[in-house]
C-alpha positions as CSV (number, residue, x, y, z in Angstrom):
1,M,12.9,-30.5,20.8
2,P,10.8,-28.2,18.7
3,E,7.1,-27.8,19.6
4,E,4.8,-29.3,17.0
5,Y,1.6,-27.7,15.6
6,N,-1.0,-29.2,13.3
7,V,-2.0,-27.3,10.3
8,T,-5.2,-27.7,8.2
9,I,-5.5,-26.1,4.8
10,I,-9.0,-25.4,3.5
11,G,-9.0,-25.0,-0.2
12,F,-6.7,-27.1,-2.5
13,G,-6.4,-24.7,-5.4
14,T,-3.3,-23.1,-6.9
15,V,-2.2,-21.3,-3.6
16,G,-3.4,-24.2,-1.4
17,A,-1.2,-26.6,-3.4
18,G,1.7,-24.2,-3.2
19,V,1.4,-24.0,0.6
20,A,1.2,-27.8,0.9
21,D,4.3,-28.1,-1.3
22,I,6.2,-25.7,1.0
23,L,5.1,-27.4,4.2
24,L,6.0,-30.8,2.9
25,N,9.3,-30.1,1.1
26,N,10.7,-27.3,3.3
27,S,9.8,-28.7,6.7
28,E,13.4,-29.1,7.7
29,V,14.3,-25.5,6.8
30,I,11.3,-24.2,8.7
31,T,12.0,-26.2,11.8
32,R,15.7,-25.3,11.8
33,R,15.0,-21.5,11.5
34,S,11.9,-21.3,13.8
35,N,12.3,-24.2,16.2
36,V,8.7,-25.2,15.6
37,K,7.5,-28.2,13.6
38,L,4.5,-27.7,11.4
39,N,2.6,-30.9,10.6
40,L,0.3,-30.8,7.6
41,K,-2.6,-32.6,9.2
42,H,-5.4,-32.1,6.7
43,I,-6.2,-30.5,3.3
44,A,-9.9,-30.0,3.1
45,D,-11.5,-29.6,-0.3
46,L,-14.7,-30.7,-2.2
47,D,-12.3,-32.1,-4.9
48,I,-9.7,-34.4,-3.5
49,T,-9.1,-36.5,-6.6
50,T,-7.7,-34.1,-9.2
51,D,-3.9,-34.1,-9.5
52,R,-2.4,-30.9,-8.3
53,G,1.1,-31.9,-9.2
54,I,2.4,-32.6,-5.7
55,K,2.4,-35.9,-3.8
56,I,0.3,-35.8,-0.7
57,P,0.8,-38.5,2.0
58,D,-2.1,-40.8,2.7
59,G,-4.7,-39.6,5.2
60,I,-4.3,-35.9,4.7
61,L,-6.9,-35.1,2.0
62,T,-10.5,-34.9,3.2
63,T,-13.9,-33.4,2.4
64,N,-14.8,-33.1,6.1
65,T,-14.0,-29.5,6.8
66,A,-15.5,-29.5,10.3
67,E,-13.2,-32.3,11.4
68,A,-10.2,-30.8,9.7
69,I,-10.7,-27.6,11.7
70,K,-11.2,-29.5,14.9
71,D,-7.9,-31.4,14.5
72,A,-5.9,-28.2,13.8
73,D,-3.9,-25.7,15.8
74,I,-3.7,-23.4,12.8
75,V,-6.3,-23.2,10.1
76,V,-5.4,-21.8,6.7
77,E,-8.3,-20.5,4.6
78,L,-7.6,-20.5,0.9
79,V,-11.1,-21.0,-0.5
80,G,-11.6,-17.4,-1.6
81,G,-14.9,-15.6,-1.9
82,T,-16.9,-14.0,0.8
83,T,-19.5,-16.6,1.8
84,V,-18.4,-20.1,2.8
85,A,-14.8,-18.8,3.5
86,K,-16.2,-16.4,6.1
87,K,-18.0,-19.3,7.8
88,F,-14.8,-21.4,7.9
89,I,-12.8,-18.6,9.4
90,L,-15.4,-17.8,12.0
91,D,-15.8,-21.5,12.9
92,A,-12.0,-21.7,13.4
93,L,-11.8,-18.5,15.5
94,N,-14.7,-19.4,17.6
95,N,-13.0,-22.7,18.4
96,G,-9.9,-20.9,19.5
97,K,-7.8,-21.8,16.4
98,A,-5.2,-19.4,14.9
99,V,-6.3,-18.5,11.3
100,V,-4.2,-17.6,8.3
101,T,-5.9,-16.2,5.2
102,A,-5.0,-14.6,1.8
103,N,-8.7,-13.5,1.3
104,K,-8.4,-9.7,0.6
105,A,-12.0,-9.4,-0.6
106,L,-13.4,-11.1,2.6
107,L,-11.2,-8.9,4.8
108,A,-12.1,-5.7,3.0
109,L,-15.9,-6.5,3.2
110,H,-16.1,-8.2,6.6
111,G,-12.9,-7.4,8.3
112,E,-14.5,-5.7,11.3
113,E,-16.5,-8.8,12.2
114,L,-13.6,-11.2,11.7
115,F,-11.1,-9.1,13.7
116,A,-13.7,-8.8,16.5
117,A,-14.2,-12.6,16.5
118,A,-10.4,-13.0,16.8
119,E,-10.3,-10.6,19.7
120,K,-13.2,-12.3,21.5
121,S,-11.5,-15.8,21.2
122,D,-8.0,-14.4,21.9
123,S,-6.8,-16.0,18.6
124,D,-4.5,-14.8,15.8
125,L,-5.9,-13.8,12.5
126,C,-2.9,-13.4,10.0
127,Y,-3.3,-12.1,6.5
128,E,0.1,-11.2,5.0
129,A,-0.7,-12.7,1.6
130,S,-3.9,-10.7,1.2
131,V,-1.9,-7.7,0.0
132,A,0.9,-7.7,-2.6
133,G,1.4,-11.5,-2.6
134,G,5.0,-12.4,-1.5
135,I,5.9,-8.8,-0.5
136,P,6.0,-8.7,3.4
137,I,4.1,-5.4,3.6
138,I,1.7,-6.3,6.4
139,K,4.5,-7.4,8.7
140,S,6.5,-4.3,7.8
141,L,3.6,-2.0,8.8
142,R,2.7,-3.9,11.9
143,E,6.2,-4.5,13.2
144,G,9.1,-3.0,11.2
145,L,7.5,0.5,11.0
146,A,5.8,0.4,14.4
147,A,7.8,3.4,15.6
148,N,6.5,5.6,12.8
149,R,3.5,7.7,12.2
150,I,2.6,6.8,8.7
151,R,2.3,9.8,6.4
152,R,1.7,8.2,3.0
153,I,1.3,4.9,1.2
154,Y,1.4,4.5,-2.6
155,G,0.7,1.0,-3.9
156,I,1.0,-0.6,-7.4
157,M,-0.9,-3.7,-6.2
158,N,-2.5,-5.3,-9.2
159,G,-0.2,-7.2,-11.6
160,T,-2.8,-7.5,-14.3
161,C,-3.3,-3.7,-14.5
162,N,0.4,-3.0,-14.3
163,Y,1.1,-5.5,-17.1
164,I,-1.5,-3.9,-19.3
165,I,-0.3,-0.3,-18.7
166,T,3.4,-1.5,-19.3
167,R,2.5,-3.1,-22.7
168,M,0.4,0.0,-23.7
169,E,3.4,2.2,-22.9
170,R,6.1,0.1,-24.6
171,E,4.1,-0.7,-27.7
172,N,1.8,2.4,-28.0
173,A,-1.0,-0.2,-28.1
174,D,-4.7,0.3,-27.3
175,F,-6.2,-1.0,-24.1
176,A,-8.6,-3.6,-25.7
177,S,-5.9,-5.4,-27.7
178,V,-3.5,-5.6,-24.7
179,L,-6.2,-6.9,-22.4
180,A,-7.1,-9.6,-25.0
181,D,-3.4,-10.7,-25.0
182,A,-3.3,-10.7,-21.2
183,Q,-6.3,-13.0,-21.1
184,K,-4.6,-15.4,-23.6
185,L,-1.5,-15.4,-21.5
186,G,-3.4,-16.0,-18.2
187,Y,-2.5,-12.7,-16.7
188,A,-6.2,-11.5,-16.8
189,E,-9.4,-13.4,-16.1
190,A,-12.1,-14.1,-18.6
191,N,-14.1,-11.6,-16.7
192,P,-11.4,-9.0,-15.8
193,S,-13.6,-6.5,-14.0
194,L,-12.2,-7.1,-10.5
195,D,-8.7,-6.2,-11.7
196,I,-9.2,-3.6,-14.4
197,D,-12.0,-1.7,-12.7
198,G,-9.9,-1.2,-9.6
199,F,-11.7,-3.3,-7.1
200,D,-8.9,-5.7,-6.3
201,T,-6.6,-2.7,-5.6
202,A,-9.4,-1.1,-3.5
203,H,-9.6,-4.2,-1.3
204,K,-5.8,-4.0,-0.6
205,T,-6.0,-0.3,-0.1
206,A,-8.7,-0.7,2.5
207,I,-6.6,-3.3,4.4
208,L,-3.4,-1.2,4.3
209,G,-5.1,2.1,5.1
210,S,-6.9,0.6,8.2
211,L,-3.6,-1.1,9.3
212,A,-1.6,2.1,8.9
213,F,-3.9,4.2,11.0
214,G,-5.1,1.6,13.5
215,K,-8.8,1.8,12.8
216,W,-10.9,-0.4,10.6
217,F,-12.5,1.9,7.9
218,G,-13.8,-0.9,5.6
219,L,-14.2,-0.7,1.8
220,D,-17.1,1.7,1.4
221,P,-15.1,5.0,1.9
222,V,-12.5,4.0,-0.7
223,H,-12.9,5.9,-4.0
224,V,-12.4,3.5,-6.9
225,E,-11.6,4.2,-10.6
226,G,-10.0,1.6,-12.9
227,I,-8.1,1.6,-16.2
228,R,-10.8,0.5,-18.6
229,D,-10.9,4.0,-20.1
230,L,-7.2,4.4,-20.3
231,D,-6.1,5.9,-23.6
232,S,-2.7,5.4,-25.1
233,R,-2.6,9.1,-26.0
234,D,-2.5,9.9,-22.3
235,I,0.3,7.6,-21.7
236,V,2.3,9.3,-24.5
237,Y,1.5,12.8,-23.2
238,A,2.3,11.9,-19.7
239,Q,5.7,10.6,-20.7
240,E,6.3,13.8,-22.7
241,M,5.7,15.8,-19.5
242,G,7.9,13.7,-17.3
243,Y,5.4,11.2,-15.9
244,R,4.2,7.6,-16.1
245,I,0.7,6.4,-15.4
246,K,0.1,3.7,-12.9
247,L,-3.1,2.3,-11.3
248,L,-2.3,3.5,-7.8
249,G,-3.7,2.9,-4.3
250,V,-3.2,6.2,-2.5
251,I,-3.4,6.3,1.3
252,K,-2.6,9.6,3.2
253,N,-2.7,11.2,6.5
254,D,-4.3,14.5,5.6
255,E,-4.0,16.7,8.7
256,G,-5.5,13.9,10.9
257,K,-8.0,12.7,8.3
258,V,-7.5,9.8,6.0
259,Q,-7.5,9.6,2.2
260,M,-8.0,6.2,0.7
261,R,-8.4,6.2,-3.1
262,V,-7.7,4.1,-6.2
263,H,-7.3,5.6,-9.7
264,P,-4.9,5.9,-12.6
265,T,-2.3,8.4,-11.4
266,L,0.6,10.3,-13.0
267,I,3.8,9.8,-11.0
268,P,7.3,11.1,-11.8
269,R,8.9,9.0,-14.5
270,D,12.3,8.8,-12.8
271,S,10.8,7.6,-9.5
272,L,11.5,4.0,-8.3
273,L,7.8,3.4,-8.2
274,A,7.2,4.4,-11.8
275,N,9.7,1.9,-12.9
276,I,7.9,-1.1,-11.5
277,S,6.7,-2.8,-14.7
278,D,4.9,-5.9,-16.0
279,V,3.2,-8.1,-13.4
280,F,5.3,-6.9,-10.5
281,N,3.9,-5.0,-7.5
282,G,5.4,-2.2,-5.4
283,V,4.4,-0.4,-2.3
284,M,6.0,2.9,-1.1
285,V,5.5,3.7,2.6
286,E,6.6,7.0,4.2
287,G,6.9,7.3,7.9
288,D,7.8,10.3,10.0
289,N,11.1,8.8,11.2
290,V,12.1,6.3,8.5
291,G,11.2,8.5,5.5
292,Q,10.4,6.7,2.3
293,T,10.7,2.9,2.0
294,L,9.9,0.8,-1.0
295,F,8.7,-2.8,-1.1
296,Y,8.9,-4.6,-4.5
297,G,8.3,-8.1,-5.7
298,R,5.8,-10.5,-7.2
299,G,2.3,-9.6,-6.1
300,A,0.6,-12.8,-7.1
301,G,1.2,-16.4,-8.3
302,R,1.4,-19.7,-6.5
303,S,4.9,-19.6,-5.1
304,A,5.0,-16.0,-4.0
305,T,1.6,-16.0,-2.3
306,A,2.3,-19.4,-0.7
307,S,5.5,-18.1,0.7
308,A,3.6,-15.3,2.5
309,V,1.0,-17.7,3.8
310,V,3.6,-20.0,5.3
311,A,5.4,-17.0,6.9
312,D,2.1,-16.3,8.6
313,I,1.7,-20.0,9.7
314,I,5.2,-19.8,11.3
315,D,4.3,-16.6,13.1
316,A,1.1,-18.1,14.4
317,A,3.0,-21.2,15.6
318,L,5.6,-19.1,17.4
319,N,2.8,-17.1,19.1
320,L,1.3,-20.3,20.3
321,K,4.6,-21.6,21.5
322,T,5.4,-18.5,23.5
323,G,1.9,-17.9,24.7
324,A,1.9,-14.5,22.9
325,K,-1.3,-14.8,20.9
326,R,-2.4,-11.5,19.4
327,R,1.1,-10.2,20.1
328,I,0.6,-7.2,17.8
329,P,-3.2,-6.6,17.2
330,A,-4.0,-4.8,14.0
331,F,-6.2,-2.3,15.7
332,R,-6.4,-0.8,19.1
333,P,-8.9,1.4,20.9
334,G,-8.5,5.2,20.7
335,A,-7.1,5.5,17.2
336,Q,-6.9,9.2,16.4
337,F,-8.2,8.8,12.8
338,E,-11.9,8.8,12.7
339,Q,-12.8,9.9,9.2
340,V,-12.0,9.1,5.6
341,L,-12.2,12.2,3.5
342,P,-14.7,12.2,0.6
343,M,-13.1,12.8,-2.8
344,K,-14.7,16.2,-3.1
345,D,-12.7,17.4,-0.1
346,I,-9.2,16.2,-1.2
347,T,-6.6,18.5,-2.8
348,S,-4.6,17.2,-5.7
349,R,-2.7,18.2,-8.9
350,Y,-4.5,17.3,-12.1
351,Y,-3.8,16.2,-15.6
352,L,-6.4,17.4,-18.1
353,R,-6.7,16.4,-21.8
354,L,-9.3,18.3,-23.8
355,E,-10.2,17.7,-27.5
356,V,-11.3,21.0,-28.7
357,K,-12.0,22.9,-31.9
358,D,-8.9,24.5,-33.5
359,C,-10.2,28.1,-33.4
360,P,-9.2,31.4,-31.9
361,G,-10.0,32.0,-28.1
362,V,-10.2,28.4,-27.1
363,I,-7.3,28.5,-24.7
364,A,-8.4,31.8,-23.2
365,S,-11.9,30.4,-22.5
366,I,-10.6,27.3,-20.7
367,T,-7.9,29.1,-18.7
368,Q,-10.4,31.8,-17.6
369,I,-12.8,29.1,-16.2
370,L,-9.9,27.5,-14.3
371,A,-8.8,30.9,-13.0
372,D,-12.3,31.7,-11.8
373,R,-12.1,28.6,-9.6
374,N,-8.6,29.6,-8.3
375,I,-7.0,26.7,-10.3
376,S,-3.5,27.5,-11.4
377,I,-1.9,26.0,-14.5
378,S,1.6,24.7,-14.2
379,S,2.0,23.4,-17.7
380,L,0.0,23.6,-21.0
381,I,0.8,22.0,-24.3
382,Q,-1.3,22.0,-27.5
383,H,-1.0,18.9,-29.7
384,E,-2.1,19.2,-33.3
385,T,-4.5,16.5,-34.4
386,K,-4.9,16.0,-38.1
387,T,-8.6,15.3,-38.5
388,E,-11.3,16.6,-40.8
389,A,-13.0,18.2,-37.7
390,H,-9.9,20.4,-37.2
391,S,-9.6,19.5,-33.5
392,V,-6.6,19.7,-31.3
393,S,-5.5,18.0,-28.1
394,L,-4.9,20.5,-25.3
395,V,-3.0,19.0,-22.3
396,I,-3.0,20.9,-19.0
397,L,-1.2,20.1,-15.7
398,T,-2.4,22.1,-12.7
399,H,-1.0,23.1,-9.4
400,P,-2.8,21.7,-6.4
401,A,-6.5,22.4,-6.3
402,P,-9.5,21.2,-4.3
403,E,-11.4,18.4,-6.1
404,N,-14.7,20.1,-5.7
405,Q,-13.4,23.2,-7.5
406,M,-12.0,21.1,-10.3
407,N,-15.3,19.3,-10.7
408,A,-17.1,22.6,-10.9
409,A,-14.6,24.0,-13.5
410,L,-15.0,20.8,-15.6
411,A,-18.7,21.1,-15.5
412,E,-18.4,24.6,-17.0
413,I,-15.8,23.6,-19.6
414,G,-18.0,20.6,-20.5
415,V,-20.8,22.8,-21.9
416,L,-18.6,24.9,-24.1
417,S,-19.3,24.5,-27.8
418,I,-15.5,24.2,-28.5
419,N,-15.5,20.6,-26.9
420,Q,-15.2,17.7,-29.2
421,S,-15.3,15.0,-26.5
422,P,-15.5,14.9,-22.6
423,V,-12.5,16.2,-20.7
424,K,-10.1,13.4,-19.6
425,L,-8.9,14.0,-15.9
426,M,-6.3,12.1,-14.0
427,R,-4.7,13.0,-10.7
428,I,-0.9,13.6,-10.2
429,E,1.1,12.5,-7.2
430,D,4.6,13.9,-7.1
431,L,5.8,11.4,-4.4
């Protein structure tokens, strides 16, 4: 007979309802495949009267979170936020319960404390759904790629931003109008800052980077730029030069030091990652033995995220059954990576767009400044712009150069009288 385990869900929102739906309706499938039976014991929420579209058996809904935690073997936190959710998780861990969460912001900000609590209580803390929704990237890094030293991870991990960039590219539309459409369609929040300013992707980057290198780095070292200032001209120019622009989480092993950064990035147009469009997510992981692997799927939404949550619940139950709690801890002592490189110390290729006066000597002035900083140009295109100011768009792609040298060069270029607007800079990753 299968072992039985009681599950409490805290938070009966969109994802909470999706998890409850799977546990109630796919119970037989789960038991047959895993030989554990998951009993939905409680769903705790402040609002237990609003119809969520699924039929919940009597006696499951409660507002008493403390009792719901006490009665459970596995506690699923789906409240969100970084305050009360943290309390619920710590309460559960301190009482020896296995915990499953999808809370990327909480992990990014307080992961060190939460993982320490899990270690102290010898309890599982599972978080597959915190990164890329239904894509099993956490399990893949922890288990499937355990024999590899991770070299690089590139992630398109925010469906809102990917949708906006896809629409801008397909329709040659401006950012503001596509964002407004995304809000009407429910792809973007009324306050979209978390998505479009890159913070959501940064939370996920912090989690993946720390997991890849076995040490908790936290959110603070992650460099973050969003897509709020993305210009449709740059999308067109990037395509012309063989690239697409994506909001990318970049994680690298840089000679024993770690890069973790989020920003709009030019990547080769014919790469698989560049062809992930609309609201879909994709994560490319490169290991020293496996080479490049690509994980693709829905990064958000009720069903995809709930699927990942239930997978974690099954894992936690199997660990309880076999007495193998904390079977593969996320972090271990003695990790060789101790430092995240500040942006000034990274080396990258760069895309530069300058709006300059259409007059003799302009290109010579700019290329001389770049040469003085040992920044080599790989491609240069001048685009005529028909304006009364007689300005032109000058697009430059560079060979790899240190970020601090590029910043110094841009400071010199910025004070030239030929400039009509600030220089637009984006980084290039050739994958």
